[in-house]
Each structure stands twice: as structure tokens, then as C-alpha cells.
TIRO-2110 file (N, C-alpha, C; in Angstrom, 1 decimal):
// TIRO-2110
89.9, 91.9, 79.4, N, 1, A
89.5, 93.2, 79.0, CA, 1, A
90.8, 94.0, 78.4, C, 1, A
91.9, 93.8, 79.0, N, 2, A
93.1, 94.5, 78.5, CA, 2, A
93.4, 94.0, 77.1, C, 2, A
93.1, 92.7, 76.8, N, 3, A
93.4, 92.3, 75.4, CA, 3, A
92.5, 93.0, 74.4, C, 3, A
91.2, 93.2, 74.8, N, 4, A
90.3, 93.9, 73.9, CA, 4, A
90.7, 95.3, 73.6, C, 4, A
91.3, 96.0, 74.7, N, 5, A
91.7, 97.4, 74.5, CA, 5, A
92.9, 97.5, 73.6, C, 5, A
93.7, 96.5, 73.6, N, 6, A
94.9, 96.5, 72.7, CA, 6, A
96.1, 96.8, 73.4, C, 6, A
97.3, 96.7, 72.8, N, 7, A
98.6, 96.9, 73.5, CA, 7, A
98.9, 98.3, 73.7, C, 7, A
98.3, 99.2, 73.0, N, 8, A
98.7, 100.7, 73.1, CA, 8, A
97.9, 101.3, 74.2, C, 8, A
97.0, 100.7, 75.0, N, 9, A
96.2, 101.2, 76.1, CA, 9, A
96.8, 100.8, 77.4, C, 9, A
97.3, 101.6, 78.2, N, 10, A
97.8, 101.2, 79.5, CA, 10, A
96.7, 100.7, 80.4, C, 10, A
96.9, 99.6, 81.0, N, 11, A
95.9, 98.9, 81.8, CA, 11, A
96.5, 98.2, 83.0, C, 11, A
96.0, 98.4, 84.2, N, 12, A
96.5, 97.8, 85.4, CA, 12, A
95.3, 97.1, 86.0, C, 12, A
95.5, 95.8, 86.4, N, 13, A
94.5, 95.0, 87.1, CA, 13, A
94.7, 95.2, 88.5, C, 13, A
93.6, 95.5, 89.3, N, 14, A
93.7, 95.6, 90.7, CA, 14, A
92.5, 94.8, 91.4, C, 14, A
92.8, 94.1, 92.4, N, 15, A
91.7, 93.3, 93.0, CA, 15, A
91.1, 94.1, 94.2, C, 15, A
90.0, 93.8, 94.6, N, 16, A
89.2, 94.5, 95.6, CA, 16, A
90.0, 94.3, 97.0, C, 16, A
90.6, 93.3, 97.2, N, 17, A
91.4, 93.1, 98.4, CA, 17, A
92.6, 94.1, 98.4, C, 17, A
93.1, 94.4, 97.3, N, 18, A
94.2, 95.4, 97.3, CA, 18, A
93.7, 96.8, 97.7, C, 18, A
92.5, 97.2, 97.2, N, 19, A
92.0, 98.5, 97.4, CA, 19, A
91.5, 98.6, 98.9, C, 19, A
91.0, 97.5, 99.5, N, 20, A
90.4, 97.6, 100.8, CA, 20, A
91.5, 97.1, 101.9, C, 20, A
92.8, 97.1, 101.6, N, 21, A
93.8, 96.6, 102.5, CA, 21, A
93.9, 97.6, 103.7, C, 21, A
94.3, 97.0, 104.8, N, 22, A
94.3, 97.8, 106.1, CA, 22, A
95.6, 98.7, 106.1, C, 22, A
96.6, 98.2, 105.3, N, 23, A
97.9, 99.0, 105.4, CA, 23, A
97.9, 100.3, 104.7, C, 23, A
96.9, 100.5, 103.8, N, 24, A
96.9, 101.8, 103.2, CA, 24, A
95.4, 102.2, 102.9, C, 24, A
95.1, 103.5, 102.7, N, 25, A
93.8, 103.9, 102.4, CA, 25, A
93.3, 103.5, 101.0, C, 25, A
92.1, 103.5, 100.7, N, 26, A
91.5, 103.1, 99.5, CA, 26, A
91.9, 104.2, 98.5, C, 26, A
92.0, 105.4, 98.8, N, 27, A
92.4, 106.5, 97.9, CA, 27, A
93.9, 106.2, 97.5, C, 27, A
94.7, 105.9, 98.4, N, 28, A
96.1, 105.6, 98.2, CA, 28, A
96.3, 104.4, 97.2, C, 28, A
95.5, 103.4, 97.5, N, 29, A
95.6, 102.2, 96.6, CA, 29, A
95.2, 102.5, 95.2, C, 29, A
94.1, 103.3, 95.0, N, 30, A
93.7, 103.7, 93.7, CA, 30, A
94.7, 104.6, 93.0, C, 30, A
95.2, 105.6, 93.8, N, 31, A
96.2, 106.5, 93.3, CA, 31, A
97.5, 105.8, 92.7, C, 31, A
97.9, 104.7, 93.5, N, 32, A
99.1, 104.0, 93.0, CA, 32, A
98.7, 103.2, 91.7, C, 32, A
97.4, 102.7, 91.6, N, 33, A
97.1, 101.9, 90.4, CA, 33, A
97.0, 102.9, 89.2, C, 33, A
96.5, 104.1, 89.4, N, 34, A
96.4, 105.1, 88.4, CA, 34, A
97.8, 105.4, 87.9, C, 34, A
98.8, 105.6, 88.8, N, 35, A
100.2, 105.9, 88.4, CA, 35, A
100.8, 104.8, 87.6, C, 35, A
100.5, 103.6, 88.0, N, 36, A
101.0, 102.5, 87.2, CA, 36, A
100.5, 102.4, 85.8, C, 36, A
99.2, 102.9, 85.6, N, 37, A
98.6, 102.8, 84.3, CA, 37, A
98.9, 104.0, 83.4, C, 37, A
99.4, 105.0, 84.0, N, 38, A
99.8, 106.2, 83.1, CA, 38, A
100.8, 105.8, 82.1, C, 38, A
100.6, 105.9, 80.9, N, 39, A
101.6, 105.6, 79.9, CA, 39, A
102.1, 106.9, 79.2, C, 39, A
103.4, 107.1, 79.2, N, 40, A
104.0, 108.3, 78.5, CA, 40, A
104.8, 107.8, 77.4, C, 40, A
104.6, 108.4, 76.3, N, 41, A
105.4, 108.1, 75.1, CA, 41, A
106.0, 109.4, 74.6, C, 41, A
107.3, 109.3, 74.4, N, 42, A
108.1, 110.5, 74.0, CA, 42, A
108.6, 110.2, 72.6, C, 42, A
108.2, 111.1, 71.7, N, 43, A
108.6, 110.9, 70.3, CA, 43, A
109.5, 112.1, 70.0, C, 43, A
110.7, 111.8, 69.4, N, 44, A
111.7, 112.8, 69.1, CA, 44, A
111.8, 113.0, 67.6, C, 44, A
111.8, 114.3, 67.3, N, 45, A
112.0, 114.6, 65.8, CA, 45, A
113.2, 115.5, 65.7, C, 45, A
114.1, 115.2, 64.9, N, 46, A
115.3, 116.1, 64.6, CA, 46, A
115.3, 116.5, 63.2, C, 46, A
115.9, 117.7, 63.1, N, 47, A
116.1, 118.3, 61.8, CA, 47, A
117.5, 118.9, 61.8, C, 47, A
118.3, 118.6, 60.9, N, 48, A
119.7, 119.1, 60.8, CA, 48, A
119.7, 120.4, 59.9, C, 48, A
120.2, 121.5, 60.5, N, 49, A
120.2, 122.7, 59.8, CA, 49, A
121.7, 123.1, 59.9, C, 49, A
122.4, 123.4, 58.8, N, 50, A
123.8, 123.8, 58.8, CA, 50, A
123.8, 125.3, 58.4, C, 50, A
124.7, 126.1, 59.1, N, 51, A
124.8, 127.5, 58.7, CA, 51, A
125.7, 128.2, 59.7, C, 51, A
125.7, 129.5, 59.6, N, 52, A
126.6, 130.3, 60.4, CA, 52, A
125.8, 131.0, 61.5, C, 52, A
126.3, 130.9, 62.7, N, 53, A
125.6, 131.5, 63.9, CA, 53, A
125.7, 133.0, 63.8, C, 53, A
124.6, 133.7, 63.8, N, 54, A
124.6, 135.2, 63.6, CA, 54, A
124.4, 135.8, 65.0, C, 54, A
123.5, 135.3, 65.9, N, 55, A
123.1, 135.8, 67.1, CA, 55, A
122.7, 134.8, 68.1, C, 55, A
123.1, 135.0, 69.3, N, 56, A
122.7, 134.0, 70.5, CA, 56, A
122.1, 135.0, 71.6, C, 56, A
120.8, 134.7, 72.0, N, 57, A
120.2, 135.3, 73.1, CA, 57, A
119.8, 134.4, 74.1, C, 57, A
120.1, 134.6, 75.4, N, 58, A
119.6, 133.8, 76.5, CA, 58, A
118.8, 134.6, 77.5, C, 58, A
117.7, 134.1, 78.0, N, 59, A
116.8, 134.8, 78.9, CA, 59, A
116.6, 133.9, 80.1, C, 59, A
116.5, 134.5, 81.3, N, 60, A
116.2, 133.6, 82.5, CA, 60, A
114.9, 134.2, 83.1, C, 60, A
114.1, 133.4, 83.6, N, 61, A
112.9, 133.8, 84.3, CA, 61, A
113.2, 134.6, 85.6, C, 61, A
112.2, 135.3, 86.1, N, 62, A
112.4, 136.1, 87.2, CA, 62, A
112.7, 135.2, 88.4, C, 62, A
112.1, 134.1, 88.5, N, 63, A
112.4, 133.2, 89.6, CA, 63, A
113.7, 132.4, 89.4, C, 63, A
114.2, 132.4, 88.2, N, 64, A
115.5, 131.8, 88.0, CA, 64, A
115.3, 130.3, 87.7, C, 64, A
114.1, 129.8, 87.6, N, 65, A
113.8, 128.3, 87.5, CA, 65, A
114.0, 127.9, 86.0, C, 65, A
113.7, 128.8, 85.1, N, 66, A
113.7, 128.3, 83.7, CA, 66, A
114.6, 129.3, 82.9, C, 66, A
115.2, 128.7, 81.9, N, 67, A
116.0, 129.5, 81.0, CA, 67, A
115.5, 129.2, 79.6, C, 67, A
115.5, 130.3, 78.7, N, 68, A
115.1, 130.1, 77.4, CA, 68, A
116.1, 130.8, 76.5, C, 68, A
116.2, 130.4, 75.3, N, 69, A
117.2, 131.0, 74.4, CA, 69, A
116.7, 131.1, 73.0, C, 69, A
117.4, 131.9, 72.2, N, 70, A
117.1, 132.0, 70.8, CA, 70, A
118.5, 132.1, 70.0, C, 70, A
118.5, 131.2, 69.0, N, 71, A
119.7, 131.1, 68.2, CA, 71, A
119.3, 131.5, 66.8, C, 71, A
120.0, 132.4, 66.3, N, 72, A
119.8, 132.9, 64.9, CA, 72, A
121.0, 132.4, 64.0, C, 72, A
120.6, 131.7, 62.9, N, 73, A
121.7, 131.3, 62.0, CA, 73, A
121.3, 131.8, 60.6, C, 73, A
122.4, 131.8, 59.8, N, 74, A
122.3, 132.2, 58.4, CA, 74, A
122.7, 130.9, 57.6, C, 74, A
121.7, 130.4, 56.8, N, 75, A
121.9, 129.2, 56.0, CA, 75, A
122.2, 129.5, 54.6, C, 75, A
122.7, 128.6, 53.8, N, 76, A
122.9, 128.8, 52.4, CA, 76, A
121.6, 129.0, 51.7, C, 76, A
120.5, 128.5, 52.2, N, 77, A
119.2, 128.7, 51.5, CA, 77, A
118.8, 130.2, 51.6, C, 77, A
119.2, 130.9, 52.7, N, 78, A
118.9, 132.3, 52.9, CA, 78, A
119.7, 133.1, 52.0, C, 78, A
121.0, 132.7, 51.7, N, 79, A
121.9, 133.5, 50.8, CA, 79, A
121.4, 133.4, 49.4, C, 79, A
120.7, 132.4, 49.0, N, 80, A
120.2, 132.3, 47.6, CA, 80, A
119.0, 133.2, 47.3, C, 80, A
118.3, 133.6, 48.3, N, 81, A
117.1, 134.4, 48.2, CA, 81, A
117.4, 135.9, 47.9, C, 81, A
END
């Protein structure tokens, strides 16, 4: 079955004896199988922009857990307009 789905589909084989094992619950066995099957692919795209930094702003959330920022640059493309 995994071959029919193809190499891009995450697939984990689990036997009934693994799911009904006495050492862990059925829910836990299935949860572990799901976690093994989750496939995450990260694609990275980069773009190089050259210019002069005009402004830098940083903001922090109220809880302090996340930080965001804004960077403003002036490029040679902007100067020609």
C-alpha cells in the first residue's frame, strides 16, 4: 500500500499486536504511529536586497514570548523612481 501511495506520502505500518500491547494503551500506540507518519517539509526561499538601512523598529508582545520587527531600507531601485 505504501508503494501505491508513492514516496511523498508519509506512511507507517503498525501491527494489531502493537496497538493491543499491554505495556501501553491503544490510544498511546496510535498516537505514536501518527507522530511517526507526520511528514514536515520546510522549503526556504531567499531574496538578496542591497540598500541603505533607513529605519529599524522592534516590537515585543505583552507576554514577552514573541518579538517582531520591521526593517526599512532604501535601494537603488527606489532612487531611480
